[in-house]
N, C-alpha and C positions, 0 to 999 in steps of 0.2 A: 485305726483308720483304714483297716483292711476293707471296709465297705466301699472306699474311695476307688477300689480296683474293679468295680461292677462295670461290665461293659455296656456301651450304648446300644440300644436297640436290641436286636435279636442275637447278637453275639453271646455266647455263653459266658457265665461267671469265670473269672481268670483265678487260676489255683496257684499259689505259691510253689507248689511243688513242680509245675510245669516250665517255670521260668528258669533262665539261667542266671546265676549269681557268680560274679567274677570271684575267684578263689576256691569254688567247688571243685573239689578233685577227690581221687580215690583215697590218698592219704590224708589223714587229719592234719598232720604237720604242715603239709603244703597247702591245704585249704586255709590254714592260719596265716601263712606267709604271704600269700598273693594280695590279700586286702591291705596287709601291712606294707608290702612293697607299692602298692598303689598310693597310699597314704604318703609314705616317705618321698615318693617322686613329687607329689602335689606340693609337700612341704619344701623339698628342696628347689623346686621351680619359683615358688614365692621368695624364698631367700634370695636366690640369684637375680630374679627380676627385680627385687628391692635394692640390692647391691649395686646393680648396674645403673639404675636411675636414682641414686641417693642424692645426686646434685641437682635434680630436676626442681623447678618452680616455676610457675606460669605468672606473666605479667598481670593477668586479671585478678589474681588472688589480691593484689594491692588495691583494686577497686573497692573489693569487699572490705578489705582492712580499713581503707580511708572513711567509709560509712562506719564501720565498726569503732573506729578511734574518735569520730566526731560525736558519735553517740555516747561514748564512754566519757569523754572529756566535756561535751558541752549539751549533751541530752537532745542531739538533733541527728535524725538518720537523713544526712545530706552529703552530697560530694563536695559542694561549695557551700559553706555555712551561709544560711539565709535564703538558698535557692532549693527549693524542695522539688526534686526530680528523682524517681525511683530507677537509678541506674543499675540496679542488681536484680538477681532472680533467685536470691537464696536467702529469704527473710530470716528463717530460724537459724541458719547458720551465722548470719551477722550478728543476730542477738547472743548466740553462744559466744562467738569470738569476742564481742564486746565485753562480755562478762569476764572472760579470762584476762582481757587487757586490763580492766578495772583492777584485778588482782595483781597487776605487776609483770605479767608473763612477757616474754619477747614475742612480737607478733607472729613471726614465722613459726616459731616453736608452738605458739597457741594453736595454730591451723593444723600443724602435724600432730599434735596430741589429739584434736579432735577427730582427725581422719584415721588415726591409729584405732582410737576407741570405736569408729564406725566401722572399719574393716572386722574388727573384732565382733561388732554386733551382727555384721552380714555373714561372717562364717558361723556366728553360733546358730542364727536362723536357719542356714542350710542344714546344720547338723541336727536341730531340732527337727526339722521337716523330714529329713531323711529317717531318722530314727522313729517318728510317728507313722511314717508311710510304710516302712519297711522293717519293722522291728527285730525281724530274724535273719535280714539279709546284709551281712556286714560287707560283702563284696560290693553290692550296690551302694552302701553308704560310703565305703571308701572311694568308689567311682564318682559320686556325685560330690563329695567333699574336695577331691583332687581337681575336679573341673572348676571349682570356685577359687581354690587357691593358686592354681597354675596360670591364670590370665595376667598377662603383661599390665593390662590396664589397672587392675587392682593395685599393683605395687606403685605404679606411675602415679596415680592420683592419691595414694596415700601420703606422698611427699609433695604433690603438686600444688596443693593450697586451695582447692575448691571443693565444692559441696557435694560431688557426684557419689563419693563413698557413703555418705551420711544418708542421701537419699536411697541408695541401694539397700542399706541396712534397714530402713524403715519400710520399704516396698517388700522386701522378703519376709519380715515378720508378719505383715498384712497378709500377704498370700497364704503363709503357713497356717494363720488362724482362720482364713476363709476356707482352706481346704479343710481343716478341722470342723468348721461349722458344717460342712456339707456330710461329713461323717456322722455328726451328732444329729442326724435328722429325725430319728425317732420312726422311721417309716416301716421298721419290722414288727410293729404291735398288732398289724392286722386292721386297724381301722383308719390309717392314714394320718392319724394325728400325733401319734407318740405319746410317750409316758410324759407327765410332769417334769421329771427329773432330765430325761433326754432333750426335751424342748428348751427348758431353762439352760441347760449346758450349752446347747446349740447357740442361744441368743448370747449367752456370755462370750463365746468364741466370736461371734459377730460383732459385739461390742469391742473386743479386743483388736479385731481385724480393722474395723473402722477407725479406731483410735490410732493405731500404726499408720494407716493410709493418711490421715488427717495431718499427722507428723510429716510424712513425705510431702504432701501438698504444700505444707508451710516451708519445706526445705527447697523444693523446686515446683513452681506452678504446674509444669507439665505432668505432675503426678496425677493430675484429674483424668489423663488419659488412661492411666492404670485403673483407676477407681471406676471409671465408666465401663471399661471393658470387663472389669470383674464383676461388676453389677449384671451386666448381660449373660455373662458365662455362668454366673452362679444360678441366676434364674432359669436357664436352659438345662444345665447339667445336675443341679441338686435334686435329689430324691424327695419324697414327702408329699404333702398336700400343697396345692398351689398357694394357699394362705400362709402356711408355714414358710415356704420358699420366699415369698413376697416380703414378708415380715422380717426374715433375716438379711435379705437382699437390701431392703430399705435402710436397715441398721447400718450395715456394711458401707453402703454408699452415703446415707444420710449424714452420718458423723463428720466424715471429711468435706462434705459439700457445705454443710453448716459451717464448718470453721472456715471453709475457703469464702463463703458469703460474708462472714464477719470480717474476715480479713479485707475482702474487697471494699466492704463499707468503710472500714479504717482507711484503706488506701485512697478512697475517693475523698474523704475528709481531709486527709494528710497531704496528698499529692495531687489531688485534683483529677485523677484518671482511675479507669476501671482496671486497668491492665499496666504491668510494668513498662517504663518508657522503652527498655529493651526490646520488647515486642515489636513497637513501631519500628525501631531501627533494624531489626533482623528480618522481620517478616513483611514489612511494607513493600517489598519488591515484587514483581510479578513472578508467577509460578514456574515459567520457563527459566528465568534467570535463577531461580533457588534451586531447580532440578538438575543444573547443568553438570555438576560433578558428584552428585549424591550416590549414583552407581558405583564409581570408583571408591567413594568413602565406606560404603557399606561392605564392599568386597574386602578391603583392606582391613576394616574393623573384625569381621568374621574370622579372617585367617591369621592375621598377627596379633591383634591386640585384646580381642575378645573371642577366641576360638570356642569358647562355651555356646556361644550363639549358634555357630555352624553346627556343633554337635546337638543342639537342641533340635534345630532344623532338620539335621539328617535322621535323628531319632524319630521325629514325628513322622517323616516320609516312611522310614522302615516300618515302624509300628503300623501305619496305615496300610502298607502294602501287604502286610501279613494278617491283615483283618484283625488286629489285636490292639486297637485303641481303647483307651480307658477315660473314664470321667476326669481323672486327674490329668492325663495327657491334654484333653481337649480345654479343660479351663486354663492350664498353664500356656498352652499354645496360643489361645485367644488372646490373652494379656500381652504375651511377647508379640505376637503379630501386630496388635493394635498400636502398640509403641512403636515398632518399626514403622508401620505406615505413617505415624505422626512425624518421625524423623525424616522420612522421605519428603512429606509435605513441607517440612520447615528447611529443608536443604541441607541437612547433616550439620557439620560443625568444623571449624577451622582448627579447633585445639587438638593436642596430642592425644594418641592412644584410646580413640573411641570414648572421650568423656561422656558424651551425651547419651552413650548407649549403656553405660555402666549401671544405671539404676535397676535394669532388668537381668542383670546376669544372675542373680540369685533364683527367680523363677526359670531362668534358662537352664541352671544346672539342675534343678528340681525336675524340669521337663526331659532332660537327657537321661536322667536316672530312671524316671518313671518308663520312659520308652525303653531303656535297657532291660528293665524289670519284665516287661512285657513281651519281650522278643523271644522266638525260639533260640535254644542254645547255639546253634552254628552261627546264626545271624548276630547274636548277643556277643560272642566272642570277637567276631571281626569288628562290630562296631566299637566295642570297648577298646580294642587294639588301636582303630583309626582315630578315636577322640584323643587318646593319650599320646599318640603319635603327633597329632595336630598341636597339643600343649608343648611338647617338647620342640617341635619345628618353629613353632611362634617364639619360644624363648631364644631359640638360637638366631633367626633371622630378623626379629623385629629390631628396630632401631633402639639405641640406648639414648636417653633423653638427659641433657642438662639444663640448667637454667636458660629459658629462651632468650634471644638476644635482645627482645623488647625489654624483658625484665633486667637482664645483666647491663646493658647500656643505659637504660632508663634510670637505675638506682645510681650510677656514676653521674649522670647528666642532673638527676635531681639534687644530689648533694653538691654539685657545683652551683647550680643556679639559687640554691637556698642561701648560698655564701655571697655569690656575685651579683645577683640582680637586686634591685631595690624591692623592699618588702611590699606586698599587696599589689604587685605587677599583675596585669592580665595577660595570661599566657593561652595562645592557642596551639594545641598539639592533637596528635592521634593517639599516643602511647598515654592512656587515661589511667594507667595502673602505678606503676612503680615511681615515675618522675614526680606526679603530684603527691604520692604518699611521702617521699623523701624531701619535697620541697614544701612543706605544709603552710609556709606563710604567704603563698601566692594564691590567686584565683585563676581558674581556667575555663578555656572553652574545648569541649569535647569535639573535635571535627568530624568523628564519625558518627556522632549523635547519641551513643549510648548513655551519656549523662546530659544531653541537651534536647529538650522538647521540640525546638523549633526545627532542628535538623532531623531528629528522629520521624517527625511527622510530615516531611516534605513529600509531596505527591509528584509525579511524573519526572522521576529522578532520571537524567541522562546518564549513559554508559559511556564514560570517556577515559577511564584509567583501568590499568591492566588488573590491579588487586581488588577491584570491585566485586570480582566473582567469589571471592571468600565470604563465608557467611559471617554477617555482622559487619563487613567493611563496605558495604554497596552504597551508603549514603554520605551526604556531605552537602555544602552549601557556601560556596566562595563569596557571594555577595553578602549573605548574613554575617559571616565572620568578619568581613571587612568592615561591615556597618558598626560593629562593636569596637572598633579601633583598638585591638589588642596591642599592648606594648612590645610584646614578642611573639613570634610565630615560628613553630618547629614543625617543617614539613616532613612528609614521609615517615620513617621509623624514628625511633627514640633519640638516635644521634643526629637527625635532620638530614636534609639533602638540599641540593639548589634547586630552584624553583623550575629550571630547565628540564630536571629529571621527573617531574610531578606525574607525567603520563604512566610511569612504570609503577606508581603507588596508589594514590587515593583521590577521589573525585575533587574534594575541596582545593587541593594543591592545583589542579588542572584548571579549574575556574578561577583561582586567584591569579595564575599566569596570564589569563585573558583579559584581565581587568587592569586599565591603565593606572588607576589609583594605586594599585599594589607596587608597581615599578616606580611610581613618584614618591611614595611615601615609606617604603620599607628598603633597608639595605642588608646586604648579606654580610655576616660576621663568621668566622671559623675560628675555633681554639681546639688546641689538643688537650685532651684529659688523659692522665695516666690512670691505670688500673690499679685501685688500692689494693694493699696486701690481703686484706680480709676478702677481697672478691676474686682473687687469683684462681682459687680452687674450683670455682665455678666454671671457668673457662680457661683451662691451662693454656699457655702460649698466647693468649690475646694481648695484643700490643696496644699502644696509645689510641684512644678514640678521638677521630676528628669531628668535633661537634659543631655542626652547621645550623645557624639559625639566622632570622630576620628581625632586625630592630626598627621599630617606627621612629622615623625622623620628622614627619609633619607634626605641628602643633594642633 
């Protein structure tokens, strides 16, 4: 893949002898020790980050698990049986989870096994790409591998229970094979067409790239952003004849878009919508509302949870300033930048540790490594030291996560209402994951709209509650919820609140507080729930939970 290091335009060909490789020193022993030390640093940071966050689990993991369990037990991909709404954005992840549940695995263990395999896939993709791009540059290889291992986000979401690591693994392998297809362009034969062997090899790499991108799109729909950016970057940056570039680019993008089209057709037939219901719930608000906190989100993500993004960006700027951009750098930077713009447009994410950005961590690590390989030695040394320092600083300063309160309280509440409330009760709540999963005999109204089409598609949503600024928490509909006459209403978080506190939480609660029928037909109840022994380790020191809810008294 050395041909990938050809410079764009008039800049001369990059020679590997000109570049700095971490670990190159006068003594052969020292030259071997530095890459080993860099690798050891990455491995230690990964172990430390994993240990510090070993009790983390996000409530939304149980939304996916509820769909997976209903599919495993009833053959129905639904949140409420009989009500087809696509309240998940991780189709392939749900299917894999469902398969493991059918084998009898514990649900949380099943998710963590999937994500452990996904992180291994991500790391393997980065290793393969580094060795293909820089076969004799052990220092660069060690640097790139440390950058992918050392991110807090990778460790957090290995145990967190959502699909970001799996999407990251598929995206990384897709990019690796795309870069390999660029290298196998057959443009050195003199006639611009290449030999039959070279052209065939390039097409096979394109097929592999497209196949991994298709898996990424099935894992998360926003994988199409990566595919679109990769298509454009390949057309512009690849060498060879226009016909050859177009053929391989169409293969790379055509496979995932064909798969996405088939999945979209199935979605329309099964759910009656072309996009997941979560799209309406999360993106249906005005752009200014979505952009409110995205700047702070990106800064925190790049400095604390995914410093590989900062390293990729800094490497791009440094290589450009030195006039040493390569085709590899430009392609990887295009994909990362396109995905970042998508995240900005969508408003970021409310979840821990830069979850939504993790899928491009592999390309970002390859970008930083390619930039390091292209730099002049003095700059390269400083850049490598800066990036490794960022990894260490992030591991020291990033927050350690435990099971989030929505999941912790929601599990305890779910166990209680499964035993205490009449079966098949209709319950309106905001915590759509843990409580419904642990109380499966009831039906639910998701008052944030992720699993409710009416709330998700509501237009002209007023801004009345403080937490509406959180991505995915902006919608609600008090009148609609009241029209369905739920037997129980849990306002605010998983443990519930009094309706007088609704403005500090979500829209539906505020609107219910303004409707006379709610005060006439619902009465507040509070019970104290002890923390079970098997839950204590997730939140040491947590005392009894005062569970507040409203019971319908009107016939």
